[in-house]
N, C-alpha and C positions, 0 to 999 in steps of 0.2 A: 504493500499500500504506500502510495506517495502523496504527500501534501506539498503544494507549491506556495511559497511566500507566506507562511503563517504570520498572522498579525494578532497581537494582544491589545485590544483597544481600551484597556483599563488596568494599569499595572502600578504597584507600589515598589519602588526600588530603595526608598529611605535614603540615608546619607551616611557619611563617615564609615565606621567599621562594618555596619550592616550592609551598606552599598557594596563594599569590597567583597563581602562574604557571599552575597546572593545574586549580584547582577548577571554573572555568567550563566546562571541557571535559566534565565530567559534569553540571553543573547545567543546562546548556542543553538537553540532550536527555532527561534522566531526571527523573522526578517525585520520587525520593528514593533514598537508598542507606544501607546499613549501613556505618558508618564504623569502620575499624580503630583500635584504641587503642595500637598499639605505637610511640608517640613516644618521645623521649628527654627526660626520664623518661617511662615509660608512664602512661597515663591511668588512675588507680586511686582517685581520691576524687570525691565529688560536686562539689566546687569545680572540680576539673580538668575534669570532664565539661562543666559549664556554661560554663567559660571557653573550652574548645576549640570547643564549638558556636558560641559567639559569634564566635570568630575565623573559622570556616567561613562563617557567615552574612555577615560583613563582606567576606570574600574573593569571595563570589559576587555581591555587589551586588544588582541588581534581579531576578536570575534567581529563578524560582519553583521551589524545591527543598527537600525536607525531609531534613536529616541525621539519620538514626536512630543515636543514639549508643550506644557500648559501653564497658564497663569491661574493663581488663586483669585477668584472673582471678588471685585470691590465695586460698589455702585459709584465710586468716585472716578472710575476710569472714563476719560473723555475721548472723543474721536481722534484728536491729535496724538494722544498717547498710544491708542490702539493702532493707528497708522504706523507709528514708529516701531512697534513691536510685532506687527503683523507677519513679517517674514521669518520671525524667530519662534513662532508658536503655531500649533495646529488647532488648539481649542482653548477655551477658558472654563475652569471648573468651579461651579457654585456649590457651596456647602451651607445648609442651614446651621446657624451658630450652635456649637456644642453638641451636634448630633452624632459625631463619630470621632475617630482619632485625629487629634490636632486640628479641630475645626472651630475652635473658640472664636476665631476672628471672622466667622462666616456671616451670612445674612440673617438678621433677627426678625425681619418681617418681609412680606412679599407684596408690598404696595406697588402696583404696576406703575404709577406715576413716578415714584421714587427711583424705580429701576429703569424707566423709559430711556433717559439719555444714553446710558451705557448699552442697553439692549438694542436700541435703534442703530447706534453706531456699529455694533457687532453685526446686525442684519445687513447694513450697507457694505461692510467690509467682508462679508461672507465668513465670519468667524463663528464656528459652532459653539453652543453653550451646553456643557455637560453638567448634569445636576444629580447630586445625591438626594433622592426624593423621599424624605421621611419628615413627619411632624414630630412633636414631642408627646404625642398621645400614648395610649396603651401600646406596648411594644409590638403586638401582633397586628395592630391596625394602622401603624404609622405610615406605611407605604400606600395602603389603600386610601387613607385620608389625604395623602399628598396629590393624588390624581387630579383633584379639583384645581390645585395650583398649576399643574402641568396644563390643564385645559385653559385656565385663565391666561397663562403666558403664551400658549400656542395660538390662542385667538387674538391676543393683543399684538403679537409680533409674528404675523403669518410668514414673513420672509426669513425668520430666524430658525436655523436648524437646531432643534433641541434634542439632546441625547438623554433619555432616561437611563441612568446608570444602574447596573447590576439589579435589574428588576426581579422581583420574587413573587408577584401575585397575579392572579387571573385578571384583576381589575386593570393592572398596568398593561397586560397583554391586550386586553380589549381596547385600550386607549390608542394603540398603534394604528388601528384601522379607522379611527374617528377623525384624526387630524393629520393632514399631509405632512406637516413639518415635525412630527414626533418620530423618534427612532429609539432603539434600545440596545444596551449591551446585556448579555447574560453570562453568568459565571459557570464554571464546571461544577462547583460544589452544589449550587442551587438546582442543577439538573439531577443530582444524585441523592440529596438528603432532604428530610423534613425536620421539624423541630423534635420529633420523636427520636431521631437519630442523635440529636444533641443532648437531650435531657430526659428522654423517655425511660432510661434505665440508670446506669451510672453516668454521671456527667462527663461529657467528652470535651474538655476545654479546647482542643485543637480543631474542633468543628464549630466553635462559637464565633460568630461574625456579625457584622452589621451591614445591611439589614439581616436580621435573624432569619434562619430557614423557616418556612411557613408550613402549610397544610398539604396533604397529598394532592388535593385538587389544584392547588397552585403549581405544584411541581409538574403535574400533567399538562397544565396550560403552557408552561414554559417548554416542556419537551416537544409539544405538538408543533409550535412555531419554529423551533430549532431543527427538528428532524425533517420538516417540510421546506426548510430553507427560506423562510419568510424573508423578503428582500429588505425589510427595515430592521432586521435583527442581526447583530454581529457578536462575535466572541469577545469578551473582556474578562480576564481571569479574576480581577480584584485580588490577585495573590498578594497577601499582606503579611510579610514576615515579622515575627516578634521573637525575642530570645525565649528559650524554653522556660526560664524562670519567670518571665512575664505572663506566660500562658498558664503554667501549672502553679497558680497562686491565687490568693484571695484578690478579687478585683481583676480577674482574668482579662487580658487585653483582647480586643475584638480583631479577628482576622484569620483566614485560612491560607496556608502557604501551599500552593499547588503548582508553582512554575515548573518544577522539574518533571512533572508527570502528566501535564495537560494533554499533549497530543496522543500519548499512549492510551490514556483513559477514554478520551473522546473517540478514538478509533474503536475501542471495545464497545463503548456505548452504542455507536451507530451500527456496528455489526450485530449486536444483540437485538436491536430494534428493527433490523432489516431495512435500514435507511440507505439510500444511494450514496456512494462515495462523493459524487458531485455536490450533494447537499452538504456534506461535511466541508468540502472545499469552499463552498459559498459561505458557510457560517464562519470558517476560520480565516477567510481572506477576502473572497470576492465581494461580498456585501460591504465590508469595511472600505475597500478600495473605492466602491461606487459612492458610498455615503460621504466619506471624507475627501474624496478626489485625491488620493495618494497613489504613488507608484512605488511599491516596496522593492527592496533589493531582491534579486533573483536568488532564492535559496530553496532547495528541494530537500524535504525530510522523508527518508524511506523508513517505514515501520515494518516490522516483521512479527508474525505470530509466534512469539517466543516468551515464555514467562520471565518476569523481571521482579525481583524482590526490592521493594522500595526501601532505601536506607532509613535507619532510625532517626537520623538528623542530617542536615546539611549545614556544617559550620555552626552548630548550636541551634538551628531552626528546625523544628519538627514538621515534616510535610504531612499532608493528607495521606492516608494509607501507609503510614510508617510501619515498617517490618512486615507488611502484607505483600502478597504476590498479586501482580496484575498480569493481564494476558499478553500485552504487546510490549516490545522493546524497540528502541531506536537502533536501526541497523547502520544507517549511513546519512550523512549530510553533505550535499554537494551545492556548488554555486555556478551561476551563469546559465 
């Protein structure tokens, strides 16, 4: 099985030692990725974007990989600033304040008129807006409650390309077909688990993430659009590394680390569901190329049906399926 130019349209690479430890896990198998800006402090200036990109490229060494950079959304961005940074970014990421890791500086309200100057400028400059869509309501309802905000923004800014990040609910899936300018990323782990897998028996901290895994009917809605290669849906791992001690602790950090096993497990999933390989290719690359208008580096990943035991950790970061056997292995990576 071969996958061409795989793209991860939602990736956390962190910074410092963590960046050095895990960046190659994505760079080895992916042609490129949308890089999240929620560092401490967040990436919010042109200089910070350029400097962070340079640190990523240094961390991946000789790997062929394009980091598609993003800015941390601020309603104070004006058109002049956005024009100055347009060639250095692929999107801008909006976080509701305090809703996830390092998002304290995010948006506290979603008053359309307050956001209008920045969002209209983004529309004119064709800069996509990526949104972590959750309210501060009851944890299982947060994403479904946010759909009304997506609808409000999609209606107010019809020329703005809005990416609903890491969607987890049937309500978000339904919104895709209601608004021409709404798109979505879907993670590997939300295609595989429900809340029962996280907390139904013994608590599994390495499966705890935000948005939290939802109900079986939500997982089925996600699977349907992915397996059918819905053109407005693309892969975004939301692979979010934390040190083992931050996950296996009181106050467990939110995030699932899937970067090293994504392609292998997706291949197994599509095979088990009898879905066509071309649909996997669309989900892992083709749709993202169309939505973001990017031309990724030529990289072909050849997978083989050969059992692979997932390591217990990668430089201190515990992956999904640690110490378990998965059905596919990476046989070869070629370029050109």
